C-alpha positions as CSV (number, residue, x, y, z in Angstrom):
1,M,36.3,95.8,40.6
2,S,35.6,99.4,39.3
3,E,36.2,102.3,40.9
4,A,32.1,103.4,40.0
5,R,30.8,100.2,41.0
6,T,32.8,100.7,44.3
7,A,31.5,104.1,44.5
8,T,27.7,103.0,44.0
9,G,28.5,100.5,46.2
10,R,29.3,103.1,49.4
11,E,26.3,105.1,48.1
12,M,24.2,102.8,49.4
13,V,25.7,101.8,52.7
14,Q,25.3,105.9,53.0
15,Q,21.4,105.8,52.2
16,V,21.1,102.9,54.6
17,A,22.7,104.8,57.4
18,S,20.7,108.1,56.7
19,G,17.7,105.9,56.4
20,E,16.7,107.3,53.3
21,W,16.5,103.8,51.7
22,R,13.9,101.3,49.9
23,M,14.5,97.6,50.7
24,A,13.7,96.4,47.4
25,R,15.8,98.9,45.7
26,L,18.8,97.9,47.8
27,V,18.3,94.1,47.6
28,A,17.8,94.4,43.9
29,H,21.4,96.2,44.0
30,A,23.1,94.7,46.3
31,T,24.3,91.5,44.7
32,R,25.9,93.4,41.9
33,H,28.6,94.8,44.5
34,S,31.1,93.2,46.6
35,P,30.6,90.6,49.1
36,L,31.4,92.4,51.8
37,T,28.8,95.7,50.8
38,C,26.2,92.7,49.9
39,I,26.8,91.4,53.4
40,C,26.3,94.8,55.3
41,L,23.4,95.7,53.3
42,I,21.6,93.0,53.6
43,T,21.8,92.4,57.1
44,L,21.1,95.5,58.2
45,I,18.1,95.7,56.1
46,C,16.7,93.0,57.7
47,L,17.9,93.2,60.9
48,S,16.1,96.4,60.7
49,L,12.4,94.5,60.4
50,L,12.7,93.7,64.1
51,S,12.3,97.3,65.2
52,S,8.5,98.6,64.6
53,S,9.1,102.2,64.2
54,T,12.6,103.5,64.0
55,P,14.8,101.4,62.5
56,T,16.9,99.6,65.3
57,L,19.7,97.2,63.9
58,Y,21.9,94.7,65.6
59,A,25.0,93.6,63.5
60,A,27.4,91.5,64.7
61,G,30.6,91.7,64.2
62,L,30.0,95.5,62.5
63,L,30.8,97.5,65.7
64,P,32.9,96.9,68.2
65,A,30.6,96.6,70.8
66,P,28.7,93.4,70.1
67,R,24.6,93.5,70.6
68,Q,24.4,97.4,70.4
69,A,21.9,98.9,69.2
70,L,22.5,100.2,65.5
71,T,20.1,103.2,65.4
72,A,20.6,105.1,61.8
73,N,22.5,107.9,63.5
74,I,24.8,105.4,64.6
75,A,25.1,103.9,61.3
76,R,25.7,107.3,59.9
77,Q,28.5,107.7,62.4
78,W,30.3,104.2,61.6
79,Y,30.1,105.1,57.7
80,T,31.9,108.3,58.4
81,L,34.2,106.6,61.0
82,Q,35.4,104.6,57.9
83,N,35.6,107.6,55.2
84,P,37.8,109.8,57.0
85,P,37.7,113.4,55.0
86,T,39.5,113.5,51.5
87,L,43.0,115.1,52.0
88,T,46.0,116.3,49.4
89,A,48.2,114.0,51.3
90,K,50.0,111.1,48.9
91,A,50.3,109.1,52.7
92,F,49.4,110.1,56.1
93,L,48.5,108.7,59.6
94,L,47.0,109.9,62.8
95,Y,48.4,107.8,66.0
96,D,46.8,108.5,69.3
97,V,49.9,108.2,71.6
98,D,47.8,107.0,75.2
99,S,45.9,104.2,73.4
100,A,49.3,103.4,70.9
101,Q,46.4,103.0,67.8
102,I,47.0,104.1,64.4
103,L,42.8,105.4,64.0
104,Y,43.4,106.8,60.3
105,E,45.8,106.0,57.6
106,Q,46.1,106.1,53.9
107,N,49.4,104.3,52.1
108,R,50.9,104.4,55.6
109,S,53.6,102.0,54.2
110,L,54.5,103.9,51.3
111,A,58.4,104.8,50.6
112,L,58.4,108.7,50.0
113,A,60.5,111.4,50.1
114,P,60.8,112.6,53.4
115,A,62.3,116.1,52.9
116,S,63.3,117.4,56.3
117,L,61.8,115.1,58.3
118,T,64.7,113.3,58.0
119,K,66.1,115.4,60.3
120,L,64.0,113.9,63.1
121,M,66.6,110.8,63.0
122,T,69.3,113.3,63.1
123,A,68.1,114.1,66.3
124,L,67.9,111.3,67.6
125,L,71.3,110.4,66.9
126,V,72.8,113.4,68.4
127,L,70.6,113.0,71.9
128,E,71.5,109.4,72.0
129,K,75.3,109.7,71.2
130,G,76.0,113.5,71.5
131,D,78.1,115.7,74.1
132,L,75.3,118.5,74.1
133,Q,77.9,120.8,75.7
134,A,80.6,120.3,73.1
135,Q,82.1,122.9,71.1
136,V,81.4,122.8,67.1
137,T,83.6,124.9,64.9
138,I,81.1,125.6,62.0
139,Q,83.2,124.8,58.1
140,G,82.2,125.9,55.1
141,S,81.5,122.5,53.4
142,D,78.3,123.0,56.7
143,L,76.7,125.6,54.8
144,V,74.9,123.4,52.2
145,G,72.1,125.9,51.4
146,N,68.6,126.1,51.2
147,S,66.8,126.0,55.2
148,S,69.5,127.7,57.4
149,M,70.1,128.4,60.6
150,G,72.1,131.0,59.6
151,L,75.7,129.9,60.3
152,Q,78.8,131.4,59.4
153,A,82.4,129.7,58.9
154,G,84.4,130.2,61.9
155,E,81.1,130.8,64.2
156,K,81.3,128.3,67.3
157,L,78.5,126.9,68.9
158,T,77.4,123.8,71.6
159,V,75.8,120.7,69.8
160,E,72.8,121.7,71.8
161,Q,72.7,125.2,70.3
162,L,72.6,123.5,67.3
163,L,69.9,121.2,68.0
164,W,67.6,124.2,68.4
165,G,69.2,125.3,64.6
166,L,68.4,122.0,63.3
167,L,64.5,121.8,64.6
168,I,63.0,125.2,64.6
169,P,64.3,126.8,61.3
170,S,65.2,123.3,60.0
171,G,68.9,124.5,59.0
172,N,70.7,121.9,56.6
173,D,73.6,124.1,58.1
174,A,73.5,123.0,61.3
175,A,72.4,118.9,60.4
176,T,75.8,119.0,58.5
177,A,77.9,120.9,61.0
178,L,76.2,118.0,63.7
179,A,77.3,115.2,61.4
180,R,80.9,116.2,61.0
181,Q,80.8,116.3,64.6
182,L,79.4,113.5,66.1
183,S,80.9,111.1,63.6
184,G,83.9,112.9,61.7
185,S,82.4,112.8,58.7
186,V,79.3,113.2,57.1
187,D,79.2,109.7,55.0
188,E,80.0,108.1,58.3
189,F,76.9,109.8,60.4
190,V,74.6,109.0,57.7
191,A,75.8,105.1,57.6
192,Q,74.9,105.1,61.6
193,M,71.4,106.9,60.4
194,N,71.0,103.8,58.2
195,S,72.4,101.2,60.7
196,R,70.0,103.0,63.7
197,A,67.0,102.6,61.3
198,K,67.6,98.9,60.6
199,E,67.6,98.8,64.7
200,L,64.1,100.1,64.8
201,G,63.3,97.8,62.1
202,L,62.5,100.5,59.9
203,Q,61.5,98.6,56.3
204,Q,60.6,101.7,53.8
205,T,63.7,104.1,55.5
206,H,66.6,104.6,53.9
207,F,69.3,107.5,54.2
208,A,71.3,109.6,51.8
209,N,72.2,113.0,54.0
210,P,71.6,114.1,57.3
211,H,69.1,117.0,56.3
212,G,66.6,115.6,53.7
213,L,67.5,117.4,50.5
214,D,66.1,115.1,47.4
215,A,68.7,112.6,46.5
216,P,68.3,108.9,45.2
217,E,66.9,106.6,47.5
218,H,66.6,108.9,50.1
219,L,63.2,107.9,51.7
220,S,60.9,107.1,54.4
221,S,57.2,105.9,55.3
222,A,55.1,107.6,57.6
223,T,55.1,104.0,59.7
224,D,58.8,104.6,60.1
225,L,58.7,108.2,60.6
226,L,55.9,107.4,63.7
227,T,58.6,105.1,65.1
228,I,61.4,107.8,65.0
229,T,59.3,110.3,66.5
230,R,58.0,108.1,69.4
231,Q,61.7,107.5,70.0
232,V,62.8,111.2,69.7
233,L,60.0,112.3,71.8
234,V,61.1,110.7,75.3
235,Y,63.9,113.2,75.4
236,P,62.6,116.4,77.2
237,L,64.8,118.8,75.5
238,F,63.6,117.6,72.1
239,Q,59.7,118.4,73.1
240,E,60.8,121.8,74.5
241,I,62.4,122.8,71.0
242,V,60.0,121.9,68.8
243,A,57.4,123.1,70.8
244,T,59.0,126.6,70.8
245,N,57.6,129.0,68.3
246,A,60.8,131.8,68.4
247,I,63.8,132.0,70.2
248,T,67.0,133.5,70.1
249,V,70.2,131.1,69.9
250,A,73.8,132.2,69.7
251,G,72.7,135.4,68.2
252,H,70.6,133.8,65.6
253,L,66.7,134.8,66.0
254,L,65.3,131.1,65.1
255,Q,61.5,130.9,63.5
256,N,59.8,127.9,63.7
257,T,59.0,126.3,60.3
258,N,55.4,124.9,61.9
259,E,52.7,127.4,61.4
260,L,50.4,125.1,63.6
261,L,52.5,126.2,67.1
262,A,51.0,129.5,66.3
263,T,47.3,129.1,64.7
264,Y,46.0,125.6,66.5
265,P,45.0,125.1,69.8
266,G,47.5,122.2,71.5
267,A,49.4,122.0,68.6
268,N,53.3,121.4,70.6
269,G,55.5,120.1,67.7
270,V,57.2,118.3,65.5
271,K,59.0,119.2,62.4
272,T,57.8,120.0,59.0
273,G,59.7,119.0,55.4
274,T,59.5,120.4,52.3
275,S,61.2,119.9,48.9
276,D,60.0,119.0,44.9
277,A,60.2,115.7,45.5
278,A,58.7,115.6,48.8
279,G,55.7,118.2,48.5
280,Q,54.2,119.2,51.7
281,C,55.4,116.9,54.5
282,L,54.5,117.3,58.4
283,V,54.8,115.6,61.6
284,A,52.3,117.3,64.1
285,S,51.9,116.7,67.7
286,I,48.4,118.2,69.4
287,M,48.3,117.7,73.2
288,R,44.6,118.2,74.3
289,D,43.0,117.7,77.4
290,G,46.4,115.5,78.5
291,H,46.2,113.3,75.4
292,R,48.6,113.2,72.2
293,V,48.3,112.9,69.2
294,L,50.8,112.4,66.1
295,I,50.1,113.2,62.5
296,I,51.9,112.5,60.0
297,I,51.6,113.8,56.5
298,L,53.7,112.9,53.6
299,G,53.3,114.6,49.8
300,S,50.8,116.6,50.7
301,Q,49.4,119.8,48.8
302,D,48.1,121.9,51.8
303,R,49.9,119.7,54.9
304,Y,48.2,122.2,57.8
305,A,44.9,121.6,56.2
306,D,45.5,118.0,56.0
307,A,46.2,118.0,59.4
308,R,43.6,120.2,60.9
309,A,40.9,117.8,58.8
310,L,42.2,114.8,60.3
311,Y,42.4,116.1,64.0
312,A,38.8,117.5,63.5
313,H,37.6,114.0,62.4
314,Y,39.4,112.5,65.6
315,S,37.8,114.6,67.7
316,E,34.5,114.3,66.1
317,H,34.0,110.5,66.2
318,Y,36.6,109.6,69.2
319,A,36.5,110.5,73.0
320,W,38.7,109.6,75.7
321,V,36.1,107.6,78.8
322,Q,37.2,107.4,82.3
323,G,34.7,105.4,84.8
324,N,33.2,107.5,87.7
325,P,32.4,105.3,90.3
326,D,30.6,108.1,92.3
327,E,28.0,108.4,89.3
328,L,26.9,104.4,89.8
329,A,24.3,102.8,91.6
330,V,25.9,99.8,92.0
331,L,28.0,101.7,95.0
332,N,24.7,101.3,97.6
333,R,24.9,100.5,100.8
334,L,25.2,97.4,103.0
335,Y,24.1,96.1,106.4
336,D,25.9,94.5,108.4
337,K,24.3,90.8,110.9
338,A,23.6,93.5,113.3
339,G,22.0,95.7,111.1
340,N,24.2,98.4,111.1
341,L,24.3,100.7,107.5
342,W,27.7,101.0,105.9
343,S,28.5,102.6,102.7
344,L,30.7,101.1,99.8
345,R,33.7,103.5,97.9
346,A,35.8,102.1,94.9
347,A,39.6,102.6,95.6
348,G,41.9,103.0,93.3
349,A,42.0,104.7,89.7
350,P,39.2,103.9,87.4
351,P,39.9,102.8,83.7
352,T,40.6,105.4,81.3
353,L,39.7,104.4,77.5
354,L,39.5,105.9,74.3
355,L,36.1,104.9,72.5
356,H,33.8,105.7,69.4
357,R,31.6,108.3,70.7
358,W,28.9,105.9,70.2
359,E,30.7,103.3,72.6
360,V,30.6,105.4,75.3
361,G,27.6,103.6,77.7
362,E,29.2,100.3,76.7
363,L,31.9,101.0,79.7
364,Q,29.8,99.3,82.6
365,A,30.4,98.5,86.2
366,F,29.6,95.2,87.9
367,R,29.9,94.5,91.8
368,R,31.5,91.7,92.6
369,L,30.5,91.3,96.7
370,Q,32.9,89.2,98.8
371,L,31.6,89.5,102.2
372,P,33.9,88.8,105.7
373,P,33.2,86.2,107.6
374,A,29.8,86.0,109.6
375,D,31.6,86.0,112.9
376,Q,34.4,88.6,111.7
377,P,33.5,92.7,112.7
378,W,33.4,95.3,110.0
379,Q,35.6,98.0,110.1
380,P,36.1,101.2,107.8
381,G,38.6,100.5,105.3
382,M,37.3,96.6,105.2
383,E,37.9,95.3,101.4
384,V,34.3,93.8,101.0
385,G,34.2,93.2,96.9
386,V,35.7,94.1,93.8
387,L,33.6,96.9,91.0
388,E,34.7,95.6,87.8
389,W,34.4,97.4,84.6
390,R,33.3,95.7,81.8
391,F,33.8,97.1,77.8
392,N,32.7,94.9,75.1
393,N,32.8,91.8,76.9
394,S,36.1,92.2,78.3
395,V,37.2,93.6,81.8
396,V,38.9,96.3,81.4
397,G,39.2,97.5,85.2
398,R,39.3,96.7,88.4
399,Q,38.4,98.7,92.0
400,A,38.6,97.3,95.2
401,L,35.4,98.1,97.4
402,V,35.8,99.1,100.3
403,L,33.7,100.0,103.8
404,W,33.2,103.8,105.0
């Protein structure tokens, strides 16, 4: 299929979503495009005839929630969701940590130069195997150039202090010193990096050094970098370091290379990378309302604009929703056999789900009563049923119903 034909097909779907369409024209053109476009268009058009005024479309399989009314506004949101903003990055992904979902991605398995995002694996090995209080004497061979912590030969620091220099100013000198200290030589450390990559199941990753300077076959992908990031975020010290904008360590003033920390609400990590082969790279962590999102960007011309655009698109189209039993009419009162009036209360925590914003109303609760035998007196705290939460025809949570 030609690129022009694909673009035209998308424009036609967008016409349906906006309500600015003519049935005869779209039916005439639908058969000239992909089967998927044709099916979507004809389904949307034909089912719209079921409505008397404002088109209300029912498209089985088109949206996650079955039998949901597909108004023109919802169709427009669905179309926009499938077409995230145009970015300059060669590859990217947006991952919601709590739901463990990759929500947006492009070329996420493409092997590209990762630049200093390499240091995430360096930090992981140090945190897994290193003695944070061990003393390291800096050697001249550690001073490899480019981004630096500002170390001098003969200087003595702890492994933990070098970690700060590795992650905040992206010090290549700190990376080399850590590799040498942990494994005896840089080459042996790189071998351990590649061994750990294999253990983690990384398919597009191969390291040639511990710092990320461009080198043949020094590659990774957005998917693999997500795996490494998730592993290293387990360590509280790592989280503390990458969320720090500026600090003085062992007499060295360290300024974080991640500009989002000081400019974007909720930004709390993780790492930047820049090189001729890699372009601008970024792993960004954004925490709002207690939920963390990871954004991984490779080969960008403006990594911060790309990250902001992706998170804005996520915020516009997704919402964390928690069931609220207090707002449900289903929690009404009951009368026992003697005519005494009792109220019901839902015990435990209701479910919390990440939903498309148009799906919020699809989280529903059903009361399933399981009353005690007729000869058993009712008492406060007695369990008399279950509040069953359903989404998309699946049970997503249960709460006990108790008398009070």
